[in-house]
N, CA, C and O atoms as a GROMACS GRO file, in nm:
protein
  552
    1MET      N    1  11.853  11.969   2.678
    1MET     CA    2  11.794  12.073   2.596
    1MET      C    3  11.663  12.116   2.661
    1MET      O    4  11.594  12.034   2.722
    2GLY      N    5  11.629  12.243   2.646
    2GLY     CA    6  11.507  12.293   2.706
    2GLY      C    7  11.439  12.394   2.617
    2GLY      O    8  11.477  12.414   2.502
    3GLY      N    9  11.339  12.456   2.673
    3GLY     CA   10  11.259  12.550   2.597
    3GLY      C   11  11.245  12.683   2.665
    3GLY      O   12  11.314  12.714   2.762
    4LEU      N   13  11.153  12.761   2.612
    4LEU     CA   14  11.127  12.894   2.660
    4LEU      C   15  10.976  12.910   2.677
    4LEU      O   16  10.898  12.880   2.586
    5VAL      N   17  10.936  12.957   2.795
    5VAL     CA   18  10.796  12.990   2.823
    5VAL      C   19  10.795  13.136   2.864
    5VAL      O   20  10.882  13.180   2.939
    6TYR      N   21  10.696  13.213   2.815
    6TYR     CA   22  10.694  13.356   2.849
    6TYR      C   23  10.553  13.405   2.872
    6TYR      O   24  10.455  13.347   2.827
    7PHE      N   25  10.547  13.516   2.945
    7PHE     CA   26  10.423  13.590   2.961
    7PHE      C   27  10.447  13.729   2.908
    7PHE      O   28  10.553  13.787   2.930
    8SER      N   29  10.348  13.782   2.838
    8SER     CA   30  10.354  13.920   2.791
    8SER      C   31  10.217  13.981   2.812
    8SER      O   32  10.115  13.922   2.778
    9SER      N   33  10.216  14.100   2.869
    9SER     CA   34  10.091  14.171   2.892
    9SER      C   35  10.041  14.230   2.761
    9SER      O   36  10.099  14.208   2.655
   10ALA      N   37   9.932  14.305   2.770
   10ALA     CA   38   9.874  14.368   2.651
   10ALA      C   39   9.970  14.466   2.584
   10ALA      O   40   9.955  14.492   2.465
   11SER      N   41  10.068  14.521   2.657
   11SER     CA   42  10.166  14.612   2.596
   11SER      C   43  10.248  14.541   2.490
   11SER      O   44  10.294  14.604   2.395
   12GLY      N   45  10.268  14.411   2.505
   12GLY     CA   46  10.338  14.332   2.405
   12GLY      C   47  10.489  14.342   2.406
   12GLY      O   48  10.553  14.284   2.318
   13ASN      N   49  10.549  14.411   2.501
   13ASN     CA   50  10.695  14.427   2.501
   13ASN      C   51  10.768  14.293   2.508
   13ASN      O   52  10.860  14.268   2.431
   14THR      N   53  10.727  14.206   2.600
   14THR     CA   54  10.795  14.077   2.614
   14THR      C   55  10.770  13.990   2.492
   14THR      O   56  10.860  13.919   2.448
   15ALA      N   57  10.650  13.995   2.436
   15ALA     CA   58  10.620  13.918   2.314
   15ALA      C   59  10.709  13.964   2.199
   15ALA      O   60  10.758  13.881   2.122
   16ARG      N   61  10.729  14.096   2.185
   16ARG     CA   62  10.818  14.146   2.079
   16ARG      C   63  10.961  14.098   2.101
   16ARG      O   64  11.030  14.062   2.006
   17PHE      N   65  11.005  14.098   2.227
   17PHE     CA   66  11.140  14.051   2.258
   17PHE      C   67  11.155  13.904   2.217
   17PHE      O   68  11.252  13.867   2.151
   18VAL      N   69  11.058  13.822   2.256
   18VAL     CA   70  11.063  13.679   2.223
   18VAL      C   71  11.060  13.658   2.071
   18VAL      O   72  11.134  13.575   2.019
   19ALA      N   73  10.977  13.733   2.001
   19ALA     CA   74  10.970  13.720   1.855
   19ALA      C   75  11.105  13.753   1.792
   19ALA      O   76  11.148  13.686   1.698
   20ARG      N   77  11.172  13.855   1.844
   20ARG     CA   78  11.303  13.894   1.791
   20ARG      C   79  11.410  13.791   1.823
   20ARG      O   80  11.510  13.782   1.752
   21LEU      N   81  11.391  13.713   1.929
   21LEU     CA   82  11.487  13.606   1.959
   21LEU      C   83  11.488  13.500   1.850
   21LEU      O   84  11.592  13.440   1.822
   22GLY      N   85  11.374  13.478   1.788
   22GLY     CA   86  11.364  13.378   1.682
   22GLY      C   87  11.369  13.234   1.733
   22GLY      O   88  11.406  13.143   1.660
   23LEU      N   89  11.331  13.215   1.860
   23LEU     CA   90  11.332  13.082   1.920
   23LEU      C   91  11.189  13.034   1.944
   23LEU      O   92  11.098  13.115   1.965
   24SER      N   93  11.170  12.906   1.941
   24SER     CA   94  11.040  12.850   1.972
   24SER      C   95  11.007  12.880   2.118
   24SER      O   96  11.092  12.862   2.206
   25ALA      N   97  10.885  12.924   2.144
   25ALA     CA   98  10.846  12.960   2.279
   25ALA      C   99  10.696  12.937   2.298
   25ALA      O  100  10.618  12.950   2.204
   26ALA      N  101  10.659  12.902   2.419
   26ALA     CA  102  10.518  12.884   2.455
   26ALA      C  103  10.476  13.006   2.537
   26ALA      O  104  10.549  13.050   2.625
   27ARG      N  105  10.357  13.058   2.507
   27ARG     CA  106  10.310  13.180   2.575
   27ARG      C  107  10.206  13.147   2.682
   27ARG      O  108  10.111  13.073   2.658
   28ILE      N  109  10.227  13.203   2.800
   28ILE     CA  110  10.126  13.200   2.905
   28ILE      C  111  10.020  13.301   2.862
   28ILE      O  112  10.054  13.417   2.836
   29PRO      N  113   9.893  13.262   2.854
   29PRO     CA  114   9.792  13.354   2.802
   29PRO      C  115   9.762  13.469   2.898
   29PRO      O  116   9.780  13.459   3.019
   30ILE      N  117   9.715  13.579   2.840
   30ILE     CA  118   9.674  13.695   2.919
   30ILE      C  119   9.544  13.663   2.994
   30ILE      O  120   9.530  13.697   3.112
   31SER      N  121   9.452  13.597   2.926
   31SER     CA  122   9.322  13.568   2.986
   31SER      C  123   9.328  13.442   3.073
   31SER      O  124   9.376  13.338   3.029
   32PRO      N  125   9.279  13.452   3.197
   32PRO     CA  126   9.274  13.333   3.284
   32PRO      C  127   9.184  13.223   3.228
   32PRO      O  128   9.195  13.108   3.270
   33ALA      N  129   9.096  13.257   3.135
   33ALA     CA  130   9.005  13.158   3.076
   33ALA      C  131   9.076  13.070   2.973
   33ALA      O  132   9.029  12.960   2.943
   34ASP      N  133   9.189  13.116   2.920
   34ASP     CA  134   9.261  13.040   2.818
   34ASP      C  135   9.350  12.933   2.882
   34ASP      O  136   9.398  12.949   2.994
   35ALA      N  137   9.371  12.825   2.807
   35ALA     CA  138   9.452  12.713   2.856
   35ALA      C  139   9.598  12.752   2.873
   35ALA      O  140   9.655  12.824   2.791
   36MET      N  141   9.658  12.704   2.980
   36MET     CA  142   9.800  12.726   3.006
   36MET      C  143   9.883  12.631   2.920
   36MET      O  144   9.839  12.520   2.891
   37PRO      N  145  10.003  12.673   2.881
   37PRO     CA  146  10.092  12.579   2.814
   37PRO      C  147  10.135  12.472   2.914
   37PRO      O  148  10.144  12.498   3.034
   38GLU      N  149  10.161  12.354   2.865
   38GLU     CA  150  10.206  12.242   2.949
   38GLU      C  151  10.340  12.193   2.896
   38GLU      O  152  10.344  12.095   2.821
   39PRO      N  153  10.448  12.259   2.934
   39PRO     CA  154  10.579  12.218   2.881
   39PRO      C  155  10.612  12.074   2.920
   39PRO      O  156  10.586  12.031   3.032
   40ALA      N  157  10.669  12.003   2.824
   40ALA     CA  158  10.710  11.864   2.847
   40ALA      C  159  10.858  11.856   2.882
   40ALA      O  160  10.905  11.754   2.932
   41LEU      N  161  10.931  11.965   2.855
   41LEU     CA  162  11.074  11.970   2.879
   41LEU      C  163  11.106  12.082   2.977
   41LEU      O  164  11.025  12.172   2.996
   42PRO      N  165  11.223  12.077   3.040
   42PRO     CA  166  11.265  12.191   3.122
   42PRO      C  167  11.264  12.320   3.039
   42PRO      O  168  11.284  12.316   2.918
   43TYR      N  169  11.239  12.431   3.105
   43TYR     CA  170  11.227  12.558   3.034
   43TYR      C  171  11.284  12.672   3.117
   43TYR      O  172  11.303  12.662   3.238
   44VAL      N  173  11.312  12.782   3.046
   44VAL     CA  174  11.344  12.910   3.108
   44VAL      C  175  11.218  12.995   3.094
   44VAL      O  176  11.156  12.998   2.988
   45LEU      N  177  11.182  13.063   3.201
   45LEU     CA  178  11.064  13.148   3.203
   45LEU      C  179  11.105  13.294   3.183
   45LEU      O  180  11.200  13.342   3.245
   46MET      N  181  11.033  13.364   3.094
   46MET     CA  182  11.057  13.506   3.072
   46MET      C  183  10.929  13.582   3.107
   46MET      O  184  10.820  13.545   3.062
   47THR      N  185  10.944  13.687   3.186
   47THR     CA  186  10.826  13.760   3.231
   47THR      C  187  10.856  13.907   3.256
   47THR      O  188  10.968  13.943   3.293
   48PRO      N  189  10.755  13.993   3.236
   48PRO     CA  190  10.770  14.132   3.275
   48PRO      C  191  10.748  14.146   3.426
   48PRO      O  192  10.713  14.050   3.494
   49THR      N  193  10.770  14.266   3.476
   49THR     CA  194  10.749  14.298   3.618
   49THR      C  195  10.634  14.396   3.629
   49THR      O  196  10.627  14.493   3.553
   50PHE      N  197  10.545  14.371   3.725
   50PHE     CA  198  10.429  14.458   3.746
   50PHE      C  199  10.429  14.520   3.885
   50PHE      O  200  10.322  14.548   3.938
   51ALA      N  201  10.543  14.543   3.946
   51ALA     CA  202  10.550  14.590   4.084
   51ALA      C  203  10.498  14.732   4.100
   51ALA      O  204  10.510  14.816   4.011
   52ASP      N  205  10.438  14.757   4.218
   52ASP     CA  206  10.403  14.893   4.253
   52ASP      C  207  10.529  14.960   4.311
   52ASP      O  208  10.636  14.899   4.309
   53GLY      N  209  10.519  15.079   4.360
   53GLY     CA  210  10.634  15.152   4.412
   53GLY      C  211  10.703  15.084   4.530
   53GLY      O  212  10.819  15.112   4.559
   54GLU      N  213  10.630  14.996   4.598
   54GLU     CA  214  10.686  14.923   4.713
   54GLU      C  215  10.733  14.784   4.675
   54GLU      O  216  10.785  14.711   4.761
   55GLY      N  217  10.716  14.744   4.551
   55GLY     CA  218  10.759  14.612   4.507
   55GLY      C  219  10.650  14.506   4.514
   55GLY      O  220  10.674  14.391   4.477
   56ARG      N  221  10.531  14.543   4.560
   56ARG     CA  222  10.422  14.446   4.569
   56ARG      C  223  10.367  14.416   4.430
   56ARG      O  224  10.362  14.504   4.344
   57GLY      N  225  10.327  14.291   4.409
   57GLY     CA  226  10.266  14.253   4.283
   57GLY      C  227  10.364  14.242   4.168
   57GLY      O  228  10.325  14.256   4.052
   58ALA      N  229  10.490  14.218   4.198
   58ALA     CA  230  10.594  14.215   4.093
   58ALA      C  231  10.569  14.107   3.989
   58ALA      O  232  10.589  14.129   3.870
   59VAL      N  233  10.526  13.989   4.034
   59VAL     CA  234  10.505  13.876   3.943
   59VAL      C  235  10.361  13.881   3.891
   59VAL      O  236  10.267  13.881   3.971
   60PRO      N  237  10.343  13.886   3.760
   60PRO     CA  238  10.207  13.889   3.705
   60PRO      C  239  10.123  13.771   3.754
   60PRO      O  240  10.173  13.660   3.770
   61LYS      N  241   9.994  13.796   3.777
   61LYS     CA  242   9.904  13.693   3.830
   61LYS      C  243   9.901  13.567   3.744
   61LYS      O  244   9.895  13.456   3.796
   62GLN      N  245   9.905  13.584   3.612
   62GLN     CA  246   9.903  13.467   3.524
   62GLN      C  247  10.030  13.382   3.539
   62GLN      O  248  10.025  13.260   3.526
   63VAL      N  249  10.143  13.446   3.566
   63VAL     CA  250  10.268  13.373   3.588
   63VAL      C  251  10.259  13.296   3.720
   63VAL      O  252  10.302  13.180   3.729
   64ILE      N  253  10.202  13.360   3.823
   64ILE     CA  254  10.183  13.290   3.950
   64ILE      C  255  10.093  13.169   3.928
   64ILE      O  256  10.122  13.060   3.978
   65ARG      N  257   9.985  13.188   3.855
   65ARG     CA  258   9.892  13.077   3.827
   65ARG      C  259   9.966  12.963   3.753
   65ARG      O  260   9.947  12.846   3.785
   66PHE      N  261  10.048  12.999   3.656
   66PHE     CA  262  10.125  12.900   3.581
   66PHE      C  263  10.218  12.822   3.675
   66PHE      O  264  10.224  12.700   3.669
   67LEU      N  265  10.290  12.894   3.759
   67LEU     CA  266  10.388  12.831   3.848
   67LEU      C  267  10.324  12.760   3.968
   67LEU      O  268  10.390  12.678   4.032
   68ASN      N  269  10.200  12.788   3.998
   68ASN     CA  270  10.133  12.719   4.109
   68ASN      C  271  10.105  12.573   4.078
   68ASN      O  272  10.075  12.496   4.169
   69ASP      N  273  10.115  12.535   3.952
   69ASP     CA  274  10.099  12.394   3.914
   69ASP      C  275  10.231  12.322   3.941
   69ASP      O  276  10.333  12.358   3.883
   70PRO      N  277  10.231  12.221   4.029
   70PRO     CA  278  10.358  12.154   4.064
   70PRO      C  279  10.432  12.093   3.946
   70PRO      O  280  10.555  12.094   3.944
   71GLY      N  281  10.361  12.041   3.848
   71GLY     CA  282  10.426  11.982   3.731
   71GLY      C  283  10.499  12.085   3.647
   71GLY      O  284  10.611  12.061   3.602
   72ARG      N  285  10.434  12.199   3.626
   72ARG     CA  286  10.499  12.306   3.549
   72ARG      C  287  10.614  12.367   3.627
   72ARG      O  288  10.721  12.394   3.571
   73ARG      N  289  10.594  12.389   3.756
   73ARG     CA  290  10.698  12.448   3.841
   73ARG      C  291  10.822  12.358   3.847
   73ARG      O  292  10.934  12.408   3.854
   74ALA      N  293  10.802  12.227   3.846
   74ALA     CA  294  10.915  12.134   3.855
   74ALA      C  295  11.010  12.144   3.736
   74ALA      O  296  11.126  12.104   3.746
   75LEU      N  297  10.963  12.196   3.624
   75LEU     CA  298  11.045  12.201   3.502
   75LEU      C  299  11.117  12.334   3.481
   75LEU      O  300  11.197  12.346   3.389
   76ILE      N  301  11.090  12.435   3.564
   76ILE     CA  302  11.159  12.564   3.546
   76ILE      C  303  11.307  12.548   3.581
   76ILE      O  304  11.342  12.487   3.682
   77ARG      N  305  11.393  12.606   3.498
   77ARG     CA  306  11.538  12.597   3.521
   77ARG      C  307  11.605  12.732   3.535
   77ARG      O  308  11.720  12.741   3.578
   78GLY      N  309  11.534  12.838   3.498
   78GLY     CA  310  11.589  12.972   3.509
   78GLY      C  311  11.483  13.074   3.473
   78GLY      O  312  11.377  13.040   3.421
   79VAL      N  313  11.513  13.201   3.501
   79VAL     CA  314  11.416  13.308   3.474
   79VAL      C  315  11.488  13.429   3.415
   79VAL      O  316  11.600  13.463   3.454
   80ILE      N  317  11.421  13.492   3.320
   80ILE     CA  318  11.466  13.616   3.257
   80ILE      C  319  11.354  13.718   3.280
   80ILE      O  320  11.238  13.689   3.252
   81ALA      N  321  11.388  13.835   3.331
   81ALA     CA  322  11.285  13.932   3.366
   81ALA      C  323  11.301  14.063   3.290
   81ALA      O  324  11.412  14.109   3.263
   82ALA      N  325  11.187  14.121   3.257
   82ALA     CA  326  11.183  14.252   3.194
   82ALA      C  327  11.130  14.353   3.295
   82ALA      O  328  11.063  14.317   3.392
   83GLY      N  329  11.161  14.478   3.271
   83GLY     CA  330  11.112  14.582   3.359
   83GLY      C  331  11.138  14.718   3.299
   83GLY      O  332  11.174  14.731   3.182
   84ASN      N  333  11.119  14.820   3.382
   84ASN     CA  334  11.141  14.958   3.341
   84ASN      C  335  11.236  15.020   3.443
   84ASN      O  336  11.206  15.024   3.562
   85ARG      N  337  11.349  15.068   3.397
   85ARG     CA  338  11.450  15.124   3.488
   85ARG      C  339  11.398  15.246   3.565
   85ARG      O  340  11.455  15.283   3.668
   86ASN      N  341  11.291  15.309   3.517
   86ASN     CA  342  11.232  15.423   3.590
   86ASN      C  343  11.184  15.382   3.728
   86ASN      O  344  11.165  15.468   3.815
   87PHE      N  345  11.164  15.253   3.750
   87PHE     CA  346  11.113  15.206   3.879
   87PHE      C  347  11.225  15.170   3.976
   87PHE      O  348  11.199  15.110   4.081
   88GLY      N  349  11.348  15.205   3.943
   88GLY     CA  350  11.461  15.192   4.035
   88GLY      C  351  11.480  15.053   4.092
   88GLY      O  352  11.505  14.958   4.018
   89ALA      N  353  11.468  15.041   4.223
   89ALA     CA  354  11.497  14.915   4.293
   89ALA      C  355  11.405  14.801   4.252
   89ALA      O  356  11.439  14.684   4.269
   90THR      N  357  11.288  14.833   4.197
   90THR     CA  358  11.196  14.726   4.157
   90THR      C  359  11.214  14.688   4.010
   90THR      O  360  11.135  14.610   3.957
   91PHE      N  361  11.317  14.743   3.942
   91PHE     CA  362  11.344  14.706   3.802
   91PHE      C  363  11.360  14.555   3.790
   91PHE      O  364  11.446  14.496   3.855
   92ALA      N  365  11.277  14.494   3.708
   92ALA     CA  366  11.283  14.349   3.680
   92ALA      C  367  11.275  14.265   3.807
   92ALA      O  368  11.331  14.156   3.814
   93LEU      N  369  11.205  14.315   3.907
   93LEU     CA  370  11.193  14.247   4.036
   93LEU      C  371  11.128  14.109   4.024
   93LEU      O  372  11.158  14.020   4.104
   94SER      N  373  11.042  14.090   3.927
   94SER     CA  374  10.975  13.960   3.912
   94SER      C  375  11.078  13.847   3.898
   94SER      O  376  11.056  13.737   3.949
   95GLY      N  377  11.188  13.873   3.830
   95GLY     CA  378  11.292  13.771   3.813
   95GLY      C  379  11.353  13.728   3.944
   95GLY      O  380  11.372  13.608   3.968
   96ARG      N  381  11.383  13.824   4.029
   96ARG     CA  382  11.442  13.791   4.159
   96ARG      C  383  11.343  13.714   4.246
   96ARG      O  384  11.381  13.618   4.313
   97VAL      N  385  11.217  13.756   4.245
   97VAL     CA  386  11.114  13.689   4.324
   97VAL      C  387  11.098  13.543   4.280
   97VAL      O  388  11.098  13.452   4.362
   98ILE      N  389  11.086  13.522   4.149
   98ILE     CA  390  11.068  13.386   4.096
   98ILE      C  391  11.193  13.303   4.122
   98ILE      O  392  11.182  13.187   4.162
   99ALA      N  393  11.311  13.360   4.100
   99ALA     CA  394  11.437  13.286   4.124
   99ALA      C  395  11.444  13.237   4.268
   99ALA      O  396  11.481  13.122   4.293
  100GLU      N  397  11.410  13.325   4.362
  100GLU     CA  398  11.416  13.287   4.503
  100GLU      C  399  11.310  13.182   4.538
  100GLU      O  400  11.340  13.085   4.608
  101LYS      N  401  11.189  13.201   4.491
  101LYS     CA  402  11.080  13.109   4.526
  101LYS      C  403  11.096  12.972   4.460
  101LYS      O  404  11.058  12.870   4.518
  102CYS      N  405  11.151  12.970   4.341
  102CYS     CA  406  11.164  12.843   4.267
  102CYS      C  407  11.305  12.785   4.273
  102CYS      O  408  11.332  12.679   4.217
  103ASN      N  409  11.395  12.855   4.341
  103ASN     CA  410  11.533  12.808   4.357
  103ASN      C  411  11.601  12.782   4.222
  103ASN      O  412  11.661  12.677   4.200
  104VAL      N  413  11.590  12.881   4.133
  104VAL     CA  414  11.656  12.876   4.002
  104VAL      C  415  11.731  13.007   3.981
  104VAL      O  416  11.703  13.105   4.050
  105PRO      N  417  11.826  13.010   3.890
  105PRO     CA  418  11.900  13.134   3.867
  105PRO      C  419  11.820  13.237   3.788
  105PRO      O  420  11.741  13.202   3.699
  106GLN      N  421  11.840  13.365   3.821
  106GLN     CA  422  11.792  13.473   3.736
  106GLN      C  423  11.901  13.491   3.631
  106GLN      O  424  12.013  13.531   3.664
  107LEU      N  425  11.869  13.464   3.507
  107LEU     CA  426  11.969  13.459   3.402
  107LEU      C  427  11.998  13.594   3.337
  107LEU      O  428  12.109  13.619   3.291
  108TYR      N  429  11.896  13.682   3.333
  108TYR     CA  430  11.916  13.810   3.264
  108TYR      C  431  11.800  13.902   3.298
  108TYR      O  432  11.691  13.857   3.334
  109ARG      N  433  11.825  14.034   3.286
  109ARG     CA  434  11.722  14.137   3.301
  109ARG      C  435  11.735  14.231   3.181
  109ARG      O  436  11.846  14.262   3.137
  110PHE      N  437  11.622  14.277   3.130
  110PHE     CA  438  11.625  14.375   3.022
  110PHE      C  439  11.511  14.475   3.041
  110PHE      O  440  11.415  14.450   3.114
  111GLU      N  441  11.525  14.588   2.973
  111GLU     CA  442  11.425  14.694   2.986
  111GLU      C  443  11.327  14.693   2.869
  111GLU      O  444  11.366  14.683   2.753
  112LEU      N  445  11.198  14.702   2.905
  112LEU     CA  446  11.088  14.714   2.810
  112LEU      C  447  11.094  14.604   2.703
  112LEU      O  448  11.080  14.487   2.736
  113ALA      N  449  11.115  14.639   2.576
  113ALA     CA  450  11.122  14.537   2.470
  113ALA      C  451  11.266  14.499   2.437
  113ALA      O  452  11.289  14.424   2.342
  114GLY      N  453  11.363  14.549   2.514
  114GLY     CA  454  11.503  14.512   2.495
  114GLY      C  455  11.568  14.580   2.377
  114GLY      O  456  11.502  14.638   2.291
  115THR      N  457  11.700  14.572   2.375
  115THR     CA  458  11.780  14.626   2.265
  115THR      C  459  11.835  14.512   2.182
  115THR      O  460  11.820  14.395   2.217
  116GLU      N  461  11.898  14.546   2.071
  116GLU     CA  462  11.962  14.441   1.989
  116GLU      C  463  12.071  14.369   2.070
  116GLU      O  464  12.090  14.249   2.055
  117ASP      N  465  12.143  14.444   2.155
  117ASP     CA  466  12.244  14.381   2.242
  117ASP      C  467  12.178  14.281   2.337
  117ASP      O  468  12.231  14.172   2.358
  118ASP      N  469  12.062  14.318   2.394
  118ASP     CA  470  11.990  14.226   2.483
  118ASP      C  471  11.951  14.099   2.409
  118ASP      O  472  11.966  13.989   2.461
  119ILE      N  473  11.902  14.114   2.287
  119ILE     CA  474  11.861  13.998   2.206
  119ILE      C  475  11.981  13.906   2.185
  119ILE      O  476  11.972  13.785   2.206
  120ALA      N  477  12.093  13.962   2.143
  120ALA     CA  478  12.214  13.882   2.117
  120ALA      C  479  12.262  13.813   2.244
  120ALA      O  480  12.300  13.696   2.241
  121ARG      N  481  12.262  13.885   2.357
  121ARG     CA  482  12.308  13.826   2.484
  121ARG      C  483  12.217  13.715   2.530
  121ARG      O  484  12.265  13.610   2.574
  122VAL      N  485  12.086  13.735   2.520
  122VAL     CA  486  11.993  13.631   2.565
  122VAL      C  487  12.002  13.509   2.474
  122VAL      O  488  12.004  13.396   2.523
  123ARG      N  489  12.007  13.530   2.344
  123ARG     CA  490  12.017  13.416   2.251
  123ARG      C  491  12.145  13.335   2.281
  123ARG      O  492  12.140  13.213   2.293
  124ALA      N  493  12.258  13.405   2.293
  124ALA     CA  494  12.385  13.336   2.322
  124ALA      C  495  12.381  13.272   2.460
  124ALA      O  496  12.430  13.161   2.479
  125GLY      N  497  12.324  13.343   2.556
  125GLY     CA  498  12.316  13.289   2.692
  125GLY      C  499  12.231  13.164   2.700
  125GLY      O  500  12.267  13.069   2.770
  126LEU      N  501  12.118  13.162   2.629
  126LEU     CA  502  12.033  13.043   2.630
  126LEU      C  503  12.101  12.926   2.560
  126LEU      O  504  12.090  12.812   2.605
  127GLU      N  505  12.172  12.954   2.450
  127GLU     CA  506  12.246  12.847   2.382
  127GLU      C  507  12.349  12.787   2.477
  127GLU      O  508  12.364  12.665   2.484
  128LYS      N  509  12.420  12.872   2.549
  128LYS     CA  510  12.520  12.823   2.644
  128LYS      C  511  12.452  12.750   2.761
  128LYS      O  512  12.498  12.644   2.803
  129PHE      N  513  12.343  12.808   2.812
  129PHE     CA  514  12.271  12.749   2.926
  129PHE      C  515  12.223  12.608   2.894
  129PHE      O  516  12.238  12.516   2.975
  130TRP      N  517  12.165  12.591   2.775
  130TRP     CA  518  12.113  12.460   2.737
  130TRP      C  519  12.220  12.372   2.672
  130TRP      O  520  12.201  12.252   2.656
  131GLY      N  521  12.331  12.432   2.634
  131GLY     CA  522  12.439  12.354   2.572
  131GLY      C  523  12.404  12.307   2.433
  131GLY      O  524  12.444  12.197   2.393
  132THR      N  525  12.331  12.386   2.360
  132THR     CA  526  12.288  12.346   2.226
  132THR      C  527  12.273  12.468   2.136
  132THR      O  528  12.257  12.580   2.184
  133GLU      N  529  12.279  12.447   2.009
  133GLU     CA  530  12.258  12.555   1.913
  133GLU      C  531  12.109  12.566   1.877
  133GLU      O  532  12.067  12.665   1.816
  134CYS      N  533  12.030  12.468   1.914
  134CYS     CA  534  11.891  12.464   1.872
  134CYS      C  535  11.801  12.454   1.995
  134CYS      O  536  11.817  12.363   2.076
  135LEU      N  537  11.708  12.546   2.008
  135LEU     CA  538  11.612  12.543   2.118
  135LEU      C  539  11.475  12.516   2.061
  135LEU      O  540  11.429  12.588   1.972
  136THR      N  541  11.409  12.416   2.112
  136THR     CA  542  11.273  12.385   2.067
  136THR      C  543  11.185  12.353   2.185
  136THR      O  544  11.233  12.312   2.291
  137MET      N  545  11.058  12.372   2.167
  137MET     CA  546  10.960  12.330   2.269
  137MET      C  547  10.888  12.209   2.212
  137MET      O  548  10.849  12.207   2.096
  138ALA      N  549  10.872  12.109   2.294
  138ALA     CA  550  10.797  11.989   2.250
  138ALA      C  551  10.649  12.014   2.270
  138ALA      O  552  10.567  11.927   2.240
   0.00000   0.00000   0.00000
């Protein structure tokens, strides 16, 4: 069994998506001055994409800071990325970058705050991924 860790910028799209999932989740703070969550169990990471037109800067700085800690990085098991389809090839690019760097699967991509279909797919997908009906963070 595992948990969910997410980052959401000031726009709040990813936070709204996580709230609609109805699952326990730990938030990576926006401010670098705030304490990072310290997951005790394996987790799936959910993050928006901040890429420029060339794909640079896709992974938010706070997510990089979170994953730069070897203990936290060791517990990641998958990534779900958000993005904006208007950005074409860089849509949800943060997920692909993290998946490749951390050697975990990119489990899903959704646009902005997601649709009801996205919510249902992610909830069902996480239940199947973890093999449980109940997801909690310790």
